[in-house]
C-alpha positions as CSV (number, residue, x, y, z in Angstrom):
1,M,-98.5,26.4,124.8
2,K,-98.3,25.6,121.2
3,K,-98.1,29.8,120.5
4,L,-95.8,29.8,123.3
5,L,-93.8,26.7,121.5
6,I,-93.5,28.4,118.4
7,M,-92.7,31.6,119.3
8,I,-89.3,30.2,121.1
9,I,-88.8,28.5,118.1
10,M,-88.5,31.2,116.0
11,M,-86.5,33.1,118.5
12,I,-83.7,29.8,118.5
13,L,-83.8,28.7,115.2
14,P,-83.0,30.4,112.0
15,G,-85.1,30.5,108.9
16,L,-88.4,30.2,111.0
17,V,-89.4,34.0,109.8
18,W,-93.4,34.6,108.9
19,A,-93.8,36.5,105.9
20,K,-95.8,40.0,106.5
21,G,-99.8,39.7,106.7
22,G,-99.2,35.8,108.3
23,D,-98.8,34.1,105.1
24,R,-96.0,31.9,105.3
25,R,-93.4,31.7,101.6
26,I,-90.5,29.1,101.4
27,T,-88.5,29.6,98.8
28,F,-86.1,26.4,97.6
29,E,-83.1,27.7,95.2
30,L,-82.1,24.6,93.5
31,N,-78.7,24.9,92.7
32,D,-75.9,22.2,91.3
33,G,-74.4,21.6,94.8
34,P,-73.2,19.6,96.7
35,G,-75.5,19.0,99.7
36,N,-78.0,21.9,99.8
37,W,-79.1,21.4,96.1
38,Y,-83.0,22.2,97.6
39,R,-81.3,25.9,99.4
40,N,-83.8,27.4,102.0
41,A,-83.5,30.9,101.0
42,N,-84.6,32.1,104.2
43,G,-81.4,30.0,105.5
44,P,-81.1,26.3,107.9
45,V,-83.8,25.2,110.2
46,V,-82.8,23.5,112.9
47,G,-79.6,22.8,111.1
48,L,-80.9,21.6,107.9
49,G,-80.2,23.9,105.0
50,S,-82.9,22.4,102.9
51,L,-86.0,22.0,105.6
52,G,-88.9,24.6,105.7
53,V,-91.5,25.5,108.3
54,G,-94.6,26.8,108.1
55,T,-98.1,27.0,108.8
56,P,-101.5,26.0,106.7
57,G,-101.4,28.2,103.7
58,V,-97.7,28.5,103.6
59,E,-96.9,28.8,99.1
60,V,-93.7,27.0,98.5
61,V,-91.5,28.4,95.6
62,F,-89.0,26.5,93.8
63,T,-86.5,28.1,92.0
64,R,-83.3,27.9,90.0
65,D,-80.1,29.6,91.3
66,D,-76.9,29.4,89.3
67,S,-78.2,26.2,87.8
68,N,-76.9,25.1,84.3
69,T,-79.6,22.4,83.6
70,V,-83.2,21.5,83.8
71,H,-84.6,20.0,87.2
72,T,-88.6,18.7,87.7
73,Y,-90.2,20.1,91.3
74,T,-92.1,16.8,92.3
75,S,-93.3,15.8,95.7
76,L,-92.2,12.7,96.7
77,L,-94.1,12.2,99.7
78,Y,-96.6,14.0,101.2
79,P,-99.3,13.7,104.4
80,T,-101.8,11.1,103.0
81,G,-105.0,12.6,101.4
82,A,-103.1,16.0,101.2
83,R,-104.6,18.8,99.2
84,N,-103.0,19.7,95.6
85,M,-101.3,16.7,96.4
86,P,-99.3,14.8,94.4
87,F,-97.3,17.7,92.9
88,D,-95.1,17.2,89.3
89,T,-93.5,19.4,86.9
90,D,-92.2,18.6,83.3
91,P,-88.2,18.9,83.2
92,Q,-87.7,23.2,83.1
93,K,-85.3,25.8,83.8
94,G,-88.2,27.9,85.2
95,S,-90.3,28.4,88.7
96,E,-93.0,27.0,90.1
97,S,-95.3,26.9,93.2
98,V,-97.6,25.1,95.0
99,T,-99.8,25.9,98.3
100,L,-99.4,23.9,101.2
101,R,-102.8,23.1,103.4
102,T,-102.7,19.9,105.2
103,P,-100.5,19.7,108.5
104,G,-97.5,17.4,108.1
105,L,-94.3,16.9,106.4
106,Y,-93.8,17.3,102.6
107,V,-90.7,16.2,100.9
108,F,-89.8,17.3,97.1
109,F,-87.2,15.8,95.0
110,C,-86.1,16.1,91.4
111,Q,-86.7,13.1,89.0
112,V,-83.7,13.8,86.8
113,H,-81.2,14.3,89.8
114,P,-83.3,12.2,92.6
115,Y,-80.9,12.6,95.4
116,M,-82.2,16.5,95.3
117,L,-84.2,16.7,98.1
118,G,-86.1,19.7,100.3
119,A,-88.7,18.9,102.6
120,V,-91.4,21.3,104.1
121,I,-92.9,20.9,107.7
122,V,-96.4,22.4,107.8
123,D,-97.2,22.8,111.2
124,D,-101.0,23.6,112.7
125,P,-99.9,26.1,115.9
126,N,-103.0,24.9,117.4
127,T,-101.5,21.2,118.5
128,E,-98.7,20.8,120.2
129,G,-95.2,19.5,118.6
130,L,-94.5,19.9,115.0
131,D,-97.1,18.0,112.9
132,L,-95.4,15.1,110.5
133,G,-98.8,14.1,110.0
134,E,-100.8,10.7,111.0
135,T,-99.1,9.0,107.5
136,I,-97.5,9.7,105.1
137,T,-97.5,8.4,101.0
138,L,-95.2,8.3,98.5
139,I,-95.8,9.1,95.0
140,N,-96.2,5.4,94.1
141,G,-98.6,5.1,96.9
142,I,-97.1,3.0,99.7
143,T,-98.6,4.5,102.7
144,V,-97.0,4.4,106.3
145,P,-97.6,5.9,109.6
146,T,-95.3,8.6,110.6
147,S,-94.3,6.4,113.4
148,S,-93.2,3.7,111.3
149,D,-89.6,2.7,110.5
150,L,-89.5,3.4,107.1
151,A,-91.0,7.2,107.6
152,T,-88.1,7.7,110.3
153,R,-85.5,5.9,107.7
154,L,-86.5,8.3,104.7
155,L,-86.4,11.2,107.4
156,R,-82.5,10.3,108.1
157,G,-81.8,9.6,105.0
158,F,-82.8,13.3,103.6
159,M,-80.8,14.5,106.9
160,V,-77.2,12.4,106.2
161,L,-78.0,13.0,102.2
162,T,-78.6,16.5,102.1
163,E,-75.9,18.0,104.6
164,P,-72.5,17.6,104.3
165,G,-71.8,17.7,107.7
166,N,-73.4,14.7,108.2
167,W,-71.3,12.2,105.7
168,Q,-69.2,9.7,106.6
169,N,-65.5,11.2,106.7
170,F,-62.7,8.1,106.7
171,S,-59.9,10.5,106.7
172,S,-61.0,11.0,110.0
173,S,-60.5,9.2,113.4
174,D,-63.6,10.3,114.8
175,P,-66.8,8.6,114.9
176,W,-69.6,9.3,112.8
177,H,-71.8,11.8,114.3
178,I,-75.4,12.5,112.2
179,N,-76.7,16.2,113.6
180,Y,-80.1,15.3,114.5
181,P,-82.2,17.8,115.5
182,S,-83.9,17.9,119.1
183,V,-87.3,19.3,118.5
184,P,-90.8,17.8,119.4
185,V,-92.5,16.1,116.5
186,R,-96.2,15.0,116.7
187,I,-96.6,11.7,115.1
188,T,-99.2,9.0,114.8
189,G,-101.9,9.2,117.3
190,G,-100.7,12.5,118.6
191,A,-98.1,11.5,120.2
192,V,-95.4,13.9,120.6
193,V,-91.4,12.7,120.9
194,D,-88.1,14.4,120.7
195,L,-87.0,13.8,117.1
196,A,-83.4,13.2,117.7
197,T,-84.3,10.7,120.4
198,V,-86.2,8.4,118.6
199,L,-83.7,8.6,115.1
200,N,-80.4,7.6,117.7
201,A,-82.5,4.8,119.3
202,R,-83.4,3.6,116.3
203,Y,-80.2,4.2,114.0
204,G,-77.6,4.9,116.8
205,N,-75.1,7.5,116.6
206,E,-71.6,8.3,117.2
207,T,-70.6,5.0,115.4
208,A,-67.2,3.6,115.3
209,L,-66.1,3.9,111.0
210,P,-65.7,0.7,109.7
211,P,-61.8,0.2,109.3
212,L,-60.1,0.7,105.8
213,L,-59.4,-2.2,104.2
214,T,-56.4,-3.2,101.7
215,P,-57.8,-6.0,98.8
216,S,-55.5,-8.4,97.1
217,P,-54.7,-6.5,93.6
218,G,-57.1,-6.1,90.9
219,V,-56.0,-5.6,87.3
220,G,-55.8,-2.1,85.4
221,E,-57.2,1.1,87.1
222,V,-60.8,2.0,88.4
223,W,-61.9,5.3,87.3
224,V,-64.9,7.1,90.3
225,N,-66.5,10.4,89.5
226,T,-65.5,11.9,92.8
227,Q,-68.8,14.3,92.0
228,F,-68.8,16.9,95.1
229,E,-64.9,17.5,95.2
230,K,-65.1,21.2,95.5
231,T,-61.6,23.3,94.0
232,A,-59.7,26.5,94.0
233,N,-61.0,27.4,90.2
234,K,-64.4,26.5,89.5
235,R,-67.7,27.1,91.0
236,K,-68.5,23.8,89.8
237,P,-68.2,20.4,92.0
238,G,-66.8,17.1,90.5
239,A,-64.0,15.0,89.4
240,A,-62.7,11.9,87.4
241,A,-60.3,10.2,90.2
242,V,-58.6,7.3,89.2
243,V,-57.5,4.4,91.7
244,D,-54.1,2.2,90.4
245,A,-56.1,-1.5,91.2
246,T,-52.6,-2.7,91.6
247,N,-51.7,-0.9,94.9
248,W,-54.9,0.8,95.4
249,Q,-53.6,4.3,95.4
250,V,-55.1,7.5,93.9
251,K,-52.8,8.6,91.5
252,R,-54.7,11.3,89.3
253,K,-58.0,13.5,89.2
254,V,-59.1,15.5,86.8
255,F,-60.9,18.5,87.3
256,L,-60.7,20.5,84.3
257,P,-61.0,23.9,85.6
258,D,-60.8,25.5,82.4
259,I,-64.3,24.2,81.3
260,E,-65.4,24.1,84.5
261,M,-66.5,20.7,84.5
262,N,-69.5,20.4,86.3
263,N,-70.5,17.4,88.0
264,P,-69.3,14.6,86.2
265,H,-71.2,11.2,86.6
266,N,-70.5,8.6,85.0
267,M,-67.7,7.6,82.2
268,W,-66.8,5.3,79.5
269,T,-64.0,5.0,76.9
270,D,-63.5,3.7,73.9
271,R,-62.3,0.7,72.1
272,D,-58.3,1.1,72.4
273,Q,-59.2,2.5,76.2
274,N,-57.2,5.9,75.3
275,L,-59.9,8.6,76.1
276,I,-62.1,8.5,78.8
277,Y,-65.8,10.1,78.1
278,V,-68.0,11.6,81.1
279,T,-71.4,13.1,81.4
280,E,-72.1,16.4,83.1
281,W,-75.2,15.5,84.9
282,F,-76.0,18.9,85.9
283,D,-75.5,20.5,82.7
284,S,-75.5,19.5,78.8
285,K,-72.1,18.5,78.2
286,L,-70.4,15.0,77.0
287,T,-66.2,15.7,77.9
288,I,-63.3,14.1,76.4
289,F,-60.5,13.7,78.2
290,D,-57.0,11.8,77.2
291,R,-57.0,8.7,80.1
292,V,-53.2,8.7,80.5
293,S,-52.4,12.5,80.9
294,G,-55.6,13.9,81.8
295,Q,-55.6,16.7,79.0
296,F,-58.9,18.1,77.7
297,I,-59.8,16.7,74.4
298,D,-63.2,18.1,73.7
299,R,-66.3,18.7,74.8
300,I,-69.8,18.2,72.9
301,Q,-73.7,19.9,73.6
302,V,-75.4,16.7,73.7
303,G,-78.9,17.6,75.7
304,E,-80.3,18.6,79.3
305,A,-78.8,16.6,81.9
306,P,-77.0,13.8,80.5
307,A,-76.4,10.7,82.7
308,H,-74.8,8.1,81.3
309,V,-72.3,6.8,78.7
310,M,-71.8,3.5,76.5
311,T,-70.2,2.6,73.4
312,R,-71.4,-0.5,71.2
313,V,-68.6,-3.3,70.7
314,D,-69.0,-3.6,67.0
315,T,-68.9,0.2,66.0
316,D,-67.3,1.8,68.6
317,Q,-69.9,4.3,68.5
318,L,-70.7,6.8,72.0
319,H,-74.8,6.1,72.9
320,V,-75.7,9.2,75.9
321,S,-78.7,9.0,78.0
322,I,-80.4,12.7,77.9
323,N,-82.0,12.2,81.6
324,G,-83.6,15.5,81.4
325,S,-85.0,15.5,77.8
326,D,-88.9,15.8,77.7
327,R,-88.6,14.6,74.0
328,N,-88.6,10.5,72.8
329,E,-85.4,11.3,70.9
330,S,-83.7,10.9,74.2
331,V,-80.5,9.1,73.7
332,V,-77.4,10.4,71.3
333,E,-75.2,8.7,68.9
334,L,-72.1,10.2,68.3
335,S,-68.6,8.7,66.9
336,P,-65.2,9.0,68.8
337,L,-63.6,12.3,67.7
338,A,-66.2,12.7,65.5
339,G,-66.9,16.7,67.1
340,G,-71.0,16.2,67.1
341,I,-74.4,14.4,67.4
342,E,-74.4,11.9,64.6
343,R,-78.4,11.5,65.4
344,R,-81.0,11.2,68.0
345,I,-82.3,8.0,68.4
346,D,-86.4,7.5,69.5
347,V,-86.6,5.1,72.5
348,G,-90.3,5.8,72.6
349,R,-90.0,7.5,75.9
350,P,-88.2,10.7,77.6
351,G,-85.9,11.1,80.2
352,P,-84.2,7.3,80.0
353,H,-81.0,7.4,83.0
354,A,-78.5,4.5,83.1
355,H,-79.4,2.5,80.1
356,W,-77.2,-0.6,79.1
357,M,-75.6,-2.2,75.9
358,G,-75.9,-5.6,74.3
359,H,-72.6,-8.0,74.2
360,D,-73.0,-7.7,70.2
361,G,-73.9,-4.4,69.7
362,D,-77.5,-5.5,68.4
363,T,-79.6,-4.3,71.5
364,M,-79.4,-1.0,74.0
365,V,-82.3,-1.1,76.7
366,T,-83.5,2.0,78.6
367,P,-84.9,2.6,81.9
368,N,-87.6,5.1,81.5
369,V,-87.2,7.4,84.7
370,F,-90.8,9.7,84.2
371,T,-93.0,6.3,82.9
372,G,-92.2,2.9,84.8
373,D,-91.1,0.9,81.7
374,S,-88.1,0.4,80.1
375,T,-87.5,0.4,76.5
376,I,-85.8,-2.6,74.1
377,Y,-83.5,-1.0,70.8
378,D,-83.0,-3.2,67.9
379,F,-79.8,-1.6,66.6
380,V,-80.5,-4.4,63.6
381,R,-83.7,-3.4,62.5
382,D,-82.8,0.3,64.1
383,G,-85.8,0.3,66.0
384,I,-87.9,0.3,69.2
385,Q,-88.5,-3.7,69.6
386,D,-90.7,-3.4,73.1
387,I,-91.6,-1.0,75.6
388,V,-91.8,-3.2,78.6
389,P,-93.9,-1.9,81.9
390,T,-91.7,-2.2,85.1
391,G,-94.1,-1.4,87.8
392,S,-96.2,1.6,89.3
393,V,-96.3,4.3,86.4
394,E,-94.2,6.3,89.5
395,A,-91.5,3.1,90.0
396,H,-89.0,5.5,88.7
397,P,-86.8,3.0,86.7
398,I,-83.0,4.6,87.3
399,A,-80.8,1.4,85.8
400,T,-80.1,-1.5,83.9
401,G,-78.0,-4.3,84.2
402,M,-77.8,-7.5,81.2
403,M,-76.5,-10.7,81.1
404,P,-73.3,-11.5,79.2
405,D,-75.3,-12.9,76.5
406,S,-77.7,-10.4,76.5
407,S,-80.3,-13.1,76.6
408,K,-82.1,-11.4,79.8
409,Y,-81.6,-8.1,81.8
410,Y,-82.6,-6.4,85.2
411,V,-84.4,-2.8,85.5
412,A,-83.5,-1.6,89.1
413,N,-87.1,0.4,90.1
414,F,-85.8,3.2,92.5
415,L,-89.0,4.5,94.2
416,D,-90.7,0.3,94.0
417,S,-87.5,-0.9,95.4
418,T,-88.0,-3.9,93.2
419,F,-85.8,-5.3,90.1
420,T,-88.0,-6.3,87.1
421,V,-86.2,-9.1,85.0
422,I,-87.0,-9.4,81.3
423,E,-86.0,-11.7,78.5
424,T,-84.5,-9.4,76.0
425,A,-85.4,-11.5,72.8
426,T,-89.2,-11.3,73.8
427,G,-89.7,-8.3,75.8
428,T,-91.2,-11.0,78.7
429,V,-91.3,-10.1,82.1
430,L,-89.7,-13.0,83.9
431,K,-89.6,-12.2,87.3
432,T,-89.9,-9.4,89.9
433,I,-87.5,-9.5,92.6
434,N,-89.0,-7.3,95.6
435,L,-85.7,-6.0,97.5
436,L,-88.3,-5.0,100.7
437,Q,-89.4,-8.6,101.1
438,N,-87.6,-9.2,104.3
439,Y,-88.1,-5.8,105.5
440,D,-91.2,-4.9,107.9
441,P,-91.5,-1.0,107.0
442,V,-93.5,-0.3,110.5
443,S,-91.5,-2.1,113.1
444,G,-88.5,-1.8,111.3
445,D,-87.9,-5.7,111.4
446,I,-85.0,-7.1,108.9
447,T,-85.1,-11.0,108.3
448,G,-82.9,-11.4,105.6
449,P,-81.1,-9.7,102.7
450,V,-83.0,-6.4,102.0
451,G,-82.4,-2.9,99.9
452,G,-84.3,-0.1,99.4
453,L,-84.2,2.8,96.5
454,P,-81.8,0.6,94.3
455,I,-79.6,2.4,91.7
456,Q,-76.8,0.7,89.6
457,T,-77.1,-3.0,89.1
458,P,-74.6,-4.6,86.6
459,V,-74.5,-8.2,86.1
460,S,-70.9,-10.1,86.9
461,P,-68.9,-10.5,83.3
462,D,-69.0,-14.3,84.4
463,G,-72.8,-13.9,84.4
464,I,-73.1,-15.3,88.1
465,A,-74.4,-12.4,89.9
466,M,-76.1,-9.2,89.7
467,V,-74.8,-6.7,92.3
468,T,-76.3,-3.4,93.3
469,A,-76.1,-0.1,95.3
470,N,-79.3,0.7,97.7
471,I,-79.4,4.1,99.1
472,L,-81.6,4.1,101.7
473,T,-81.1,0.7,103.2
474,D,-76.8,1.4,102.6
475,T,-76.9,-2.4,101.4
476,I,-75.1,-4.0,98.4
477,T,-77.2,-6.6,97.4
478,I,-76.4,-9.7,95.6
479,V,-78.9,-11.6,93.3
480,D,-78.0,-14.9,92.1
481,T,-79.1,-14.6,88.3
482,K,-79.6,-18.9,88.3
483,T,-82.9,-18.3,90.4
484,D,-82.9,-14.8,90.4
485,T,-83.2,-14.8,94.0
486,L,-82.1,-12.3,96.7
487,V,-78.8,-14.1,98.3
488,A,-77.4,-11.3,100.5
489,S,-76.7,-8.1,101.6
490,L,-73.7,-6.4,102.6
491,A,-73.0,-3.4,104.4
492,C,-72.6,-0.3,102.5
493,D,-71.4,3.2,103.5
494,A,-73.6,6.3,103.3
495,G,-74.9,7.3,99.8
496,C,-74.6,3.5,98.3
497,H,-74.9,4.7,94.6
498,G,-72.5,3.1,91.9
499,V,-71.4,-0.1,90.7
500,Q,-69.2,-1.7,88.1
501,F,-66.9,-5.0,87.7
502,G,-63.7,-5.0,87.3
503,A,-61.0,-8.3,87.0
504,K,-59.2,-9.9,89.9
505,A,-55.6,-10.6,89.3
506,G,-55.0,-14.5,89.0
507,G,-58.7,-15.0,87.6
508,G,-62.2,-13.6,88.7
509,Y,-64.2,-10.3,89.7
510,Y,-64.1,-7.7,91.9
511,A,-67.6,-5.6,92.3
512,Y,-66.6,-2.0,92.9
513,V,-69.3,0.4,95.1
514,S,-68.8,4.3,95.6
515,S,-71.0,5.7,97.7
516,Q,-71.3,9.4,97.5
517,S,-72.3,10.6,101.1
518,A,-68.9,9.0,102.0
519,N,-65.0,9.4,100.7
520,V,-64.3,5.7,100.1
521,L,-64.6,3.0,97.5
522,Q,-65.5,-0.6,98.6
523,V,-64.3,-3.5,96.9
524,V,-66.4,-6.5,96.9
525,D,-65.2,-10.2,95.9
526,I,-68.7,-11.9,94.5
527,D,-67.1,-15.5,94.6
528,P,-64.3,-15.9,97.2
529,D,-64.0,-19.2,97.4
530,G,-64.2,-19.7,93.3
531,D,-67.3,-21.8,93.8
532,G,-69.5,-20.1,91.6
533,N,-72.0,-19.2,94.4
534,P,-72.6,-15.5,94.9
535,A,-74.0,-15.6,98.3
536,D,-70.9,-15.9,99.8
537,A,-69.6,-12.5,98.2
538,K,-68.2,-10.6,101.1
539,V,-66.6,-6.8,100.9
540,V,-63.1,-7.2,101.1
541,G,-61.7,-3.5,100.4
542,R,-62.3,0.3,101.5
543,I,-60.1,2.6,99.9
544,L,-59.9,6.1,100.8
545,L,-60.4,8.6,98.0
546,T,-58.9,11.5,99.4
547,S,-55.7,13.0,97.4
548,T,-52.1,12.2,98.9
549,A,-48.7,14.0,97.7
550,N,-48.6,11.7,94.7
551,T,-51.9,12.3,93.5
552,A,-51.7,14.2,90.0
553,S,-54.4,17.2,90.2
554,D,-55.0,19.9,88.0
555,D,-56.8,22.2,90.3
556,T,-56.5,22.4,94.2
557,I,-59.4,20.5,96.4
558,T,-60.7,23.2,98.6
559,A,-63.9,20.9,100.2
560,F,-65.1,17.2,100.3
561,D,-62.0,15.4,99.6
562,G,-62.9,12.0,98.0
563,M,-66.5,12.6,98.7
564,G,-69.8,12.2,95.8
565,G,-68.7,8.7,94.7
566,Q,-71.2,7.9,91.8
567,G,-70.4,6.6,88.2
568,L,-67.8,4.2,87.9
569,L,-65.4,2.8,85.1
570,P,-62.9,-0.2,85.8
571,I,-60.3,-0.2,82.8
572,P,-59.7,-2.7,81.4
573,V,-63.5,-3.3,80.4
């Protein structure tokens, strides 16, 4: 029966082609996207371009295809006890391979760009259904049954992130439809279930999109990296889009086709707020353009996969985290319009992502994704003050946020779904906040505020709240900084990714939230009652990021208009 099922699937599903001699080779071509960043060279399987299926002994090959920067080839999850697991490489531009012998589900990712995902099902032809395994183990050691809510939630997230057809399109009146593959899968206890039936029952489908909302005016502008937009005159995706916060109109998109700006990820500005600095995360460049006109000014080679950029308030120097670096000198320092790197700062670890600069220019903190810790760098003595562990070695600390007076800071541990609260002056860990404390990973029961796989996590300028985008749960979590307690979670749109704060007209602050798998910007009022209690925070705006006839642009959009929301820069800062 199983052999007959495999033959039928091979005939009707593209991509299931067995190599000569009975061995199966799956080749993933890593590219600059968007969508199928791990592209199965044999084509889509059950409609998924980043999924492969093989039998025990399958060789999985990872290679770069027209990608401009380094990647790691890393096992995110795998069947518990699987041979040759966990698998990992340093950031590189070469090719690697691994042989998979244990039946079950494997997911690979890039530690530099952690939403780059590829999945392999190793299937035993002598059992019924495609084998997902009894249990799966995440790279940080968490183990759950394949029948659990966490396992299926991760699988659903994979399908949404890697397939553009599954993104939320708010410019359409159609319900949100996710193409869940209808295939029999074998899970915990040998049960065989239809995958689409399970996912539909747990998470729904054909759901009405929440309405667009126009909030009361903000102040100035909100810049958003719509990183996945494709245009006519460049091969690489991405734009810097600007929303007028006084009327919530998208007034300009900057693509810079003449230099083929590649996956613009995060932005900052100079002291006079005339310049926009933007990192090209899938490249090695920092690009500078004029804030008002969008005209190109300069492009500087800084290092592989530059992630975030911020300035020192006292010197106005730029500091760029080199996420793909394999050296400890992984933050570069530049002066505005100086034309090149002044120095490379040794933070004691390779590959930091979203660093933060202190209020007086004395301090910088980095989340070190490869080593599960955070560096506190002291500019006064010009050296490392502390390197603080933030969780498991594989916690993947990805972002930081700091109190306005620099007294303490927060590290978002992506894979552990925790925050580490650190006293800046001493490097003392004050607390660990578990975002999954109100979530049962097996049943899926949620009994309070919840977040999973946190990314950007800034603190409000008035110091009352830390707001975080969580991409697994698609929630916006609110932490009260007085007690360092998780007090609320709000619904976020698909691929919840970025957060930054901007001023609200009349006083107070908005948190602006971007989502990479949706073409909208959400606006959160963190204190709508003005009583200083962030537990009352609520979503007050949802702004469509698609271009209009009044949107100035230097290129013509061909696909994914408004999609890929990541870095945010409200101006004035």
